[in-house]
Backbone as CSV, one residue per row, in Angstrom:
resi,resn,N_x,N_y,N_z,CA_x,CA_y,CA_z,C_x,C_y,C_z
1,UNK,3.236,2.164,-20.403,3.767,1.115,-19.579,2.768,-0.037,-19.516
2,UNK,3.251,-1.240,-19.651,2.419,-2.426,-19.557,2.150,-2.742,-18.096
3,UNK,0.896,-2.998,-17.795,0.546,-3.367,-16.423,1.078,-4.755,-16.130
4,UNK,1.711,-4.885,-14.984,2.246,-6.171,-14.547,1.546,-6.557,-13.253
5,UNK,1.254,-7.851,-13.113,0.562,-8.329,-11.928,1.260,-9.565,-11.374
6,UNK,1.303,-9.654,-10.043,1.821,-10.825,-9.338,0.775,-11.218,-8.298
7,UNK,0.750,-12.502,-7.930,-0.209,-12.964,-6.940,0.492,-13.685,-5.791
8,UNK,-0.213,-13.712,-4.679,0.184,-14.492,-3.503,-1.114,-14.992,-2.889
9,UNK,-1.392,-16.263,-3.049,-2.690,-16.781,-2.619,-3.780,-16.125,-3.432
10,UNK,-4.797,-15.635,-2.770,-5.903,-14.959,-3.455,-5.638,-13.478,-3.657
11,UNK,-4.503,-13.002,-3.229,-4.187,-11.581,-3.224,-3.262,-11.236,-4.382
12,UNK,-3.282,-9.952,-4.793,-2.440,-9.571,-5.925,-1.892,-8.163,-5.765
13,UNK,-0.833,-7.921,-6.523,-0.272,-6.585,-6.659,-0.174,-6.321,-8.154
14,UNK,-0.538,-5.120,-8.559,-0.477,-4.723,-9.958,0.294,-3.415,-10.048
15,UNK,1.284,-3.388,-10.908,2.026,-2.155,-11.155,1.327,-1.439,-12.301
16,UNK,0.635,-0.343,-11.970,-0.125,0.394,-12.972,0.690,1.502,-13.613
17,UNK,1.618,2.061,-12.857,2.519,3.089,-13.362,3.883,2.819,-12.740
18,UNK,4.892,3.550,-13.165,6.240,3.299,-12.659,6.316,3.378,-11.141
19,UNK,5.506,4.249,-10.540,5.564,4.439,-9.093,4.249,4.122,-8.381
20,UNK,3.280,3.515,-9.082,1.979,3.194,-8.494,1.761,1.684,-8.477
21,UNK,1.608,1.150,-7.265,1.356,-0.274,-7.078,0.013,-0.440,-6.383
22,UNK,-0.850,-1.273,-6.971,-2.182,-1.507,-6.424,-2.212,-2.905,-5.810
23,UNK,-2.467,-2.948,-4.515,-2.591,-4.204,-3.783,-4.072,-4.513,-3.626
24,UNK,-4.450,-5.759,-3.899,-5.845,-6.171,-3.717,-5.874,-7.430,-2.837
25,UNK,-6.612,-7.316,-1.745,-6.809,-8.415,-0.810,-8.320,-8.671,-0.752
26,UNK,-8.873,-9.473,-1.695,-10.319,-9.579,-1.829,-11.023,-10.415,-0.759
27,UNK,-10.435,-11.532,-0.370,-11.095,-12.453,0.564,-10.047,-13.399,1.132
28,UNK,-10.485,-14.284,1.955,-9.550,-15.236,2.555,-8.808,-14.570,3.703
29,UNK,-7.606,-15.051,3.947,-6.792,-14.527,5.036,-5.547,-13.862,4.470
30,UNK,-5.260,-12.667,4.927,-4.028,-11.964,4.553,-3.009,-12.207,5.665
31,UNK,-1.853,-12.718,5.296,-0.803,-12.994,6.271,0.415,-12.126,5.964
32,UNK,1.328,-12.079,6.903,2.584,-11.384,6.664,3.330,-11.979,5.481
33,UNK,3.234,-13.307,5.306,3.891,-13.967,4.170,3.303,-13.501,2.846
34,UNK,1.992,-13.305,2.791,1.374,-12.785,1.561,1.901,-11.390,1.254
35,UNK,1.918,-10.539,2.266,2.391,-9.163,2.063,3.852,-9.173,1.618
36,UNK,4.664,-10.004,2.252,6.080,-10.089,1.883,6.241,-10.535,0.432
37,UNK,5.490,-11.540,0.016,5.563,-12.022,-1.370,5.160,-10.938,-2.353
38,UNK,4.102,-10.201,-2.033,3.650,-9.133,-2.921,4.646,-7.974,-2.939
39,UNK,5.206,-7.639,-1.785,6.141,-6.513,-1.695,7.413,-6.765,-2.505
40,UNK,7.783,-8.017,-2.693,8.976,-8.326,-3.501,8.865,-7.744,-4.909
41,UNK,7.655,-7.661,-5.420,7.422,-7.099,-6.748,7.730,-5.609,-6.775
42,UNK,7.509,-4.945,-5.667,7.752,-3.505,-5.546,9.225,-3.210,-5.213
43,UNK,9.916,-4.135,-4.583,11.254,-3.878,-4.054,12.320,-3.468,-5.072
44,UNK,12.288,-3.909,-6.318,13.291,-3.390,-7.266,13.257,-1.867,-7.380
45,UNK,12.075,-1.266,-7.229,11.985,0.196,-7.251,12.717,0.787,-6.045
46,UNK,12.701,0.089,-4.917,13.416,0.560,-3.732,14.908,0.550,-4.005
47,UNK,15.384,-0.538,-4.644,16.809,-0.683,-4.933,17.306,0.358,-5.927
48,UNK,16.399,0.850,-6.768,16.742,1.890,-7.738,16.704,3.278,-7.115
49,UNK,16.495,3.340,-5.819,16.404,4.611,-5.089,15.273,5.485,-5.618
50,UNK,14.148,4.854,-5.892,12.966,5.591,-6.312,12.642,6.640,-5.263
51,UNK,12.330,7.836,-5.710,12.089,8.955,-4.810,10.822,8.792,-3.983
52,UNK,9.762,8.221,-4.581,8.485,8.109,-3.880,7.676,6.978,-4.509
53,UNK,6.920,6.272,-3.680,6.050,5.185,-4.127,4.615,5.539,-3.746
54,UNK,3.677,5.200,-4.624,2.255,5.384,-4.351,1.595,4.011,-4.303
55,UNK,0.731,3.825,-3.316,0.011,2.563,-3.166,-1.476,2.803,-3.045
56,UNK,-2.226,1.959,-3.724,-3.656,1.845,-3.519,-3.842,0.443,-2.957
57,UNK,-4.423,0.333,-1.775,-4.613,-0.955,-1.113,-6.110,-1.164,-0.917
58,UNK,-6.640,-2.193,-1.580,-8.076,-2.463,-1.543,-8.309,-3.739,-0.737
59,UNK,-9.062,-3.599,0.352,-9.365,-4.738,1.220,-10.822,-5.136,1.044
60,UNK,-11.057,-6.395,0.702,-12.418,-6.894,0.531,-13.121,-7.073,1.865
61,UNK,-14.429,-7.088,1.796,-15.218,-7.227,3.021,-15.096,-8.617,3.630
62,UNK,-14.751,-9.612,2.826,-14.640,-10.984,3.322,-13.196,-11.346,3.664
63,UNK,-12.391,-10.346,3.927,-10.978,-10.569,4.235,-10.788,-10.717,5.739
64,UNK,-9.899,-11.624,6.104,-9.462,-11.769,7.487,-7.977,-11.446,7.519
65,UNK,-7.557,-10.675,8.492,-6.138,-10.337,8.638,-5.580,-11.192,9.765
66,UNK,-4.564,-11.989,9.452,-4.025,-12.909,10.446,-3.280,-12.161,11.545
67,UNK,-3.253,-12.742,12.745,-2.480,-12.127,13.828,-1.015,-11.990,13.395
68,UNK,-0.438,-10.868,13.656,0.957,-10.643,13.303,1.171,-10.062,11.918
69,UNK,0.148,-10.077,11.070,0.316,-9.577,9.699,0.656,-8.092,9.688
70,UNK,0.044,-7.320,10.579,0.310,-5.886,10.595,1.744,-5.601,11.042
71,UNK,2.217,-6.333,12.038,3.595,-6.157,12.501,4.586,-6.533,11.409
72,UNK,4.335,-7.658,10.745,5.206,-8.093,9.652,5.211,-7.071,8.518
73,UNK,4.063,-6.511,8.211,3.975,-5.508,7.155,4.818,-4.288,7.495
74,UNK,4.737,-3.849,8.730,5.544,-2.694,9.150,7.028,-2.991,8.997
75,UNK,7.462,-4.191,9.340,8.875,-4.564,9.216,9.318,-4.562,7.755
76,UNK,8.467,-5.062,6.878,8.797,-5.142,5.448,9.033,-3.749,4.870
77,UNK,8.156,-2.812,5.195,8.222,-1.492,4.586,9.174,-0.532,5.292
78,UNK,9.804,-0.986,6.337,10.781,-0.141,7.043,11.921,0.268,6.113
79,UNK,12.276,-0.579,5.165,13.391,-0.313,4.248,12.957,0.355,2.949
80,UNK,11.691,0.713,2.839,11.187,1.250,1.577,11.379,2.755,1.479
81,UNK,11.276,3.301,0.256,11.309,4.757,0.083,10.043,5.386,0.670
82,UNK,10.019,6.704,0.777,8.798,7.379,1.225,7.629,6.983,0.329
83,UNK,6.447,6.963,0.923,5.285,6.522,0.163,4.024,7.255,0.574
84,UNK,3.070,7.234,-0.328,1.720,7.717,-0.081,0.809,6.528,-0.329
85,UNK,-0.035,6.220,0.654,-0.896,5.044,0.548,-2.353,5.415,0.792
86,UNK,-3.205,4.952,-0.104,-4.648,5.112,0.046,-5.240,3.728,0.280
87,UNK,-5.928,3.573,1.404,-6.538,2.300,1.762,-8.040,2.374,1.511
88,UNK,-8.564,1.403,0.761,-9.995,1.331,0.506,-10.543,0.208,1.374
89,UNK,-11.352,0.594,2.349,-11.892,-0.380,3.300,-13.335,-0.029,3.619
90,UNK,-14.117,-1.040,3.911,-15.508,-0.801,4.284,-15.797,-1.275,5.698
91,UNK,-15.131,-2.323,6.135,-15.390,-2.862,7.473,-14.669,-2.039,8.541
92,UNK,-15.314,-1.880,9.674,-14.741,-1.116,10.783,-13.408,-1.705,11.219
93,UNK,-13.305,-3.024,11.324,-12.059,-3.660,11.743,-10.919,-3.316,10.788
94,UNK,-11.185,-3.397,9.484,-10.139,-3.082,8.504,-9.744,-1.612,8.565
95,UNK,-10.732,-0.750,8.744,-10.439,0.695,8.830,-9.516,0.970,10.013
96,UNK,-9.847,0.452,11.182,-9.000,0.696,12.358,-7.652,0.006,12.214
97,UNK,-7.635,-1.167,11.589,-6.363,-1.864,11.368,-5.441,-1.057,10.464
98,UNK,-5.992,-0.499,9.400,-5.165,0.264,8.471,-4.698,1.577,9.089
99,UNK,-5.544,2.201,9.886,-5.108,3.418,10.585,-3.984,3.090,11.566
100,UNK,-4.107,1.964,12.266,-3.060,1.514,13.185,-1.783,1.180,12.421
101,UNK,-1.928,0.464,11.297,-0.769,0.086,10.491,-0.007,1.321,10.022
102,UNK,-0.722,2.322,9.537,-0.066,3.543,9.061,0.719,4.209,10.193
103,UNK,0.133,4.274,11.370,0.845,4.859,12.519,2.065,4.028,12.891
104,UNK,1.912,2.711,12.875,3.013,1.829,13.246,4.160,1.940,12.238
105,UNK,3.833,1.979,10.973,4.868,2.100,9.950,5.629,3.417,10.124
106,UNK,4.910,4.496,10.371,5.580,5.787,10.605,6.440,5.736,11.862
107,UNK,5.967,5.069,12.913,6.727,4.964,14.158,8.024,4.176,13.957
108,UNK,8.036,3.267,12.984,9.235,2.489,12.683,10.172,3.209,11.717
109,UNK,9.855,4.450,11.399,10.765,5.253,10.592,10.460,5.331,9.111
110,UNK,9.367,4.720,8.670,8.992,4.817,7.258,8.272,6.138,7.050
111,UNK,8.720,6.880,6.060,8.042,8.130,5.722,6.846,7.782,4.857
112,UNK,5.653,7.944,5.444,4.443,7.561,4.737,3.306,8.502,5.100
113,UNK,2.583,8.889,4.075,1.347,9.644,4.270,0.232,8.699,3.843
114,UNK,-0.764,8.502,4.692,-1.820,7.538,4.382,-3.188,8.105,4.725
115,UNK,-4.166,7.607,4.011,-5.548,8.003,4.270,-6.455,6.822,3.930
116,UNK,-7.543,6.681,4.663,-8.488,5.586,4.468,-9.734,6.107,3.759
117,UNK,-10.216,5.328,2.780,-11.386,5.694,1.977,-12.382,4.544,1.953
118,UNK,-13.627,4.856,1.625,-14.615,3.786,1.513,-14.899,3.400,0.063
119,UNK,-14.224,4.063,-0.901,-14.384,3.658,-2.300,-13.109,3.954,-3.082
120,UNK,-12.928,3.178,-4.135,-11.698,3.259,-4.917,-11.569,4.556,-5.711
121,UNK,-12.669,5.077,-6.212,-12.606,6.313,-6.997,-12.059,7.467,-6.161
122,UNK,-12.543,7.608,-4.940,-12.052,8.671,-4.056,-10.581,8.473,-3.716
123,UNK,-10.194,7.228,-3.484,-8.795,6.928,-3.163,-7.881,7.280,-4.333
124,UNK,-8.289,6.922,-5.532,-7.474,7.232,-6.721,-7.379,8.749,-6.945
125,UNK,-8.477,9.446,-6.742,-8.466,10.909,-6.907,-7.503,11.542,-5.902
126,UNK,-7.508,11.060,-4.675,-6.605,11.597,-3.648,-5.149,11.302,-4.001
127,UNK,-4.861,10.088,-4.468,-3.484,9.756,-4.869,-3.027,10.667,-6.009
128,UNK,-3.891,10.910,-6.973,-3.539,11.785,-8.095,-3.259,13.203,-7.597
129,UNK,-4.069,13.681,-6.670,-3.854,15.019,-6.106,-2.536,15.081,-5.339
130,UNK,-2.237,14.041,-4.579,-0.981,14.001,-3.812,0.223,13.982,-4.763
131,UNK,0.132,13.229,-5.840,1.222,13.158,-6.813,1.449,14.534,-7.438
132,UNK,0.367,15.190,-7.848,0.471,16.522,-8.440,1.087,17.503,-7.447
133,UNK,0.643,17.454,-6.219,1.173,18.333,-5.179,2.668,18.088,-4.953
134,UNK,3.086,16.833,-4.902,4.511,16.507,-4.721,5.337,16.998,-5.914
135,UNK,4.807,16.818,-7.128,5.535,17.232,-8.323,5.717,18.744,-8.341
136,UNK,4.676,19.481,-7.965,4.793,20.948,-7.908,5.820,21.379,-6.889
137,UNK,5.804,20.769,-5.712,6.734,21.186,-4.647,8.171,20.796,-4.972
138,UNK,8.379,19.747,-5.756,9.765,19.366,-6.109,10.330,20.246,-7.218
139,UNK,9.445,20.900,-7.997,9.892,21.803,-9.052,10.319,23.143,-8.453
140,UNK,9.657,23.557,-7.397,9.923,24.870,-6.782,11.249,24.888,-6.075
């Protein structure tokens, strides 16, 4: 599969596999509009009734999250298929924000399993393990 990438401001989404989308928010301000623009790239998979989506979300240390961005993000993903998300964050604010976001998204009815990591290698290893575990359980 050819990797496809879309951008919104300084932020990007890359489709690395049919069900794996990598979001990168390196610096600047992340707004609900940025997330919405990036999520549009993932949404055709939702329309195809994709069984599960995997996300790797990498937040840079120089990133600012605008007020309301977390609420808007939860609204966007309310209509999405079940997902597993690994968040790579180093700053305390981003870590607590992502933990809050994951809880909020689940409270709004999105089936999501999420975990926060301090490096991308660990996050990718966890996503691979989760995918393998899901594939085994769907075969049984």
